[in-house]
N, C-alpha and C positions, 0 to 999 in steps of 0.2 A: 620743657625739659620732659622725652618722650620715655613711659615704662611701657613696658609689655603688660598685653591685654589682658585680663583673667581667660577671655575665651579665647585667645591665640590659639590657635593649630598648625602646626611646623607638619612640616614635608620634607622630602629628600632636598627639593629646592631651594627654601628657605634657610635650611640648617648648611648647604654647601655654599651658600651666599656667608652666612658667617665665618666659616671656617675659610675659604677663600679670604673674604675680607667687613674687620668688620662693624666699618663705615660705609661700606653696605647695603650690608645689614638694616643697620638704621634707620639711614634712609628710606629705604625700596619699604621694608614692612612697618618701622614703628614713626615716622617724620611721613611715610607715600608721598615723598617725593619725584615729581613728574620731569624730569628733565628731557626736551629737546635734541637730545643724539644719537644719533646710531653707533650698534654697537662693534659690526664688522663693514668695510670696507671689500666692496664696492653696494654700493645699502640693496640695490637695486636686487645684484647677485644675491646677496643676502635671505634678504625678501622671497626669490623666488626660487631658493633652498628650500627656507621653512616650509614655504607653499608645496612644496615637493614630499618634503616629508609630512606635512598632514594627511594630504590624499593620499599619499601612501598606507598610513597606519588603517587612515578608514575603511580602503582598499580590505586592507586584512581582517578589520572589524567585520566587514559585511560578509564576506565569506564566513567567517566562522560563523556568525547567524547563520550562514545556510545559503545567501544568494549563488546560485548559477554562476562559476565562471565564463561561465560566454556571455554573459549578459556585464558583470566587473569589463572583458575583457574587452568590448563593444565602446564601452566608457574610459578606457583605456588608450584607445585607437581613438578614439575621437580626440581623447586632452590633445593626441599628436608632441608629448612630451617625450624626447627620447630618456632621459634620466626616469621616467615614470615607469617606461614600456620595459626599459632595462631589468628593474630591481622590479619589476611584476611578472615577467617571463620568468627570473631568479628562484622569486617565490614560491612560483609554482611547481619546475622544473627540482629543486630541491625541496623536496618537503619536510617534514620531522616527522618522519613515519614512527618513532617507539614514543612520543605523547604518553602521557596518559591519557583513556577515552573523555572522563570526564570534562569539559574544558567549559572555562569562563574567562570571553576578552572583556574587555573595560571593565572591572571588577574593582571598585574602591574599597577597603579596608582603611580601621585603624585601631588604632590599642595608645589605652593612656604611658605617657611619662612624666611622671613630677608634676602632676595636677594639670596636665592641656591633654589634648588630642596628637596624636602622631598620626598621621595621615598617607596614605600608600594608593596609586591611583597605576594598576596595572594594565599591559597592552594586553597580559593573560593569563590565565592560571593555567595550567592540566593538573587533575589529581587524579589517584587511582585509590578508593576509599581502603585508607587500611593501606597502601601502598605509598608513594612517591607523587611527590609535587613539585613541580616545575612551572618556573616563573620563567616566560619568558619575554623578552624586552627586543624590538624591532629596532635597528637603528642604521639610519642610512646619512652617515657622515659618509666624506671623500675620504677616509684614512681608516683603518682599523685602530680601532683601540687597543691596548697592548694591557695583559692581563694585570700586570702591578698596576696602572691605571686604574682597569675597575673593580679594581677590589680596595682602592684605594676613596672611591668616591661612595658619596652619600646613599645615593642608589642603591648601590648593592649594600648594605648596610640596613638601611631601612627597610628596603623590600624585603627580605631575607628574615629578616627580625618579627616585623609586622607580618609577617605570613603565616608566623611558630605563633605569635599572641593572641592574634585574633582568625586565624583560620580556620575554623573548628567548624563550621555552619558548612566550609567549599566540602568538608569530609565527614559527612553521613553524622555532624555534631561529636566528634571526633579529635580530642587536640593534636595537631602534626607537629611531629615528633621533629628536631632540627636536621638529624640523621636524613630524615624523609625530603631535605628540601634539597633543590638545585638550581640557582639562575645559573640562566643561558640566555646571552646578547648572541643574537643574531641579526648579521650585517648584509646587506641587501646590498652593496658589491663586492660581498668576500663570503657565497653562500658557501662553499665548503670547507668554513672555517669559522663556524659558532664559538665564543667563548662557555665552555659550563666550569661553573662554579659552585662545588658543592658547598655541606654547610655541617655542621655539629657541635654538640652540647658545649666544646671550650669557647667557641667562635660566639657561640648567642650570647655566654653571661659575658665576655667582653664585649660582646655590641653591646647590651644592657648595661654596662655599667660606663660605657664612651656616649651613648646615647642621653643618659641621664646628668652626666656630668654638664654635656654640650648645655643642658634645658635649664639647669641650674646656674651656670654661669653666665647665661642672657637673662636667666631672670633676674642675679645680680647685680647688673652695669644698667645705668640711671644716666647718666649725661655724655654729652661730647668724648669729654677724657676717657669716657670705656668703651667707647667704638675706635679707636684710631685705626687710621687707615694701615694696608698690607704694606710692608715692607716688599713683596715681590711684585715688582714697578709693570712689569710684563702682564700682567694680567688687566694694569690701568688699561691697554691699550684696545681690551674687550668689555669696556664697562662704559654704561651711558652718565656716571658720572664722572668721568674726568674730568673734565675741565673745570666743573665743581670744587671740585676737589684740586685743580691747579697741579693735575699729571696730566698735558697733555689734551691736546685738540683731536688732531687723527688718531684716527681708528686702525686697531691693525686688520689688515688682510684675511681671507678665508685659508689663502696655504698660510701662512703664519704662523693660525692659530695653533695646531696641533691642537694636544691637553691642556692647553691655559684655559681653554672656552667648550663647553658644553655648547653646539650650535644650536641640537636641536630641541636644548631647556628654553628658550626663547621663549617669553612673554608676549608674546604677538599675538596682536584678535585679528588673523586674515581668515577672508575667505575660500573654501575651498578652487580651484579650477575645475573637480566634477561635481556633477548636477545631482546630489548624492537623494536634494529634496526630491527629487521624482518618485524615489525607490518608497516602494510602501515595510512600513514596520512587520516586521518578524514575530509573530504572535506565540507561543511557549504557550 
């Protein structure tokens, strides 16, 4: 019987797994079961998509750190990847000029929740001390996720909540009020249409109660009977444990995935084709 370790750190990914399927959370995080099954077919296309997304995030990160656009663009040209080239071009041609001036790319924050740490790793947090605080998340999915789905995902809940709870040092030592916070999803294939999700004190209070209840719920579960399979078997087609759980063998396709699975959340240890190791670290 596996129970939650005292030092377990929650994230939007682990909480989303629990909400989607209690058994998947148990297998992945408590039992740490490695199961040799692909999540999405065709496997090579899925792996390529994950590589492309990771490469795009690294490009934007390096640009935010101050590397010249010309140098990064040459790397994109050398990669000869039409999707990556299109995303990079869209990023350059549709800059978010309204972002606050103080910018923190790839920053990680954490806040306590019921005796555990809740960790959020942001693509970008842009802050105007005493003013706005904008969370930006770059998305390279083939489809634009609708507003209702984004609001329902744990990423939105966790990122906005943790920034308010733990972002003071990004704001000159002053706490960030929920009304100052905006979560912005920027879609690489839909650069004209980012989704902007404002925040407020009422939503913060509701998120706090929800996250605390989730953590308490997980802490109270012990054996297999406490971690049942999801009733939404559509999700099983995009889960690596589907054959272990006798929920089928064949994976769903990327076209079928829709909002049933976040393709960018895949936990894959992949090398990135762009040679970022040749770029010197930026010193601050």
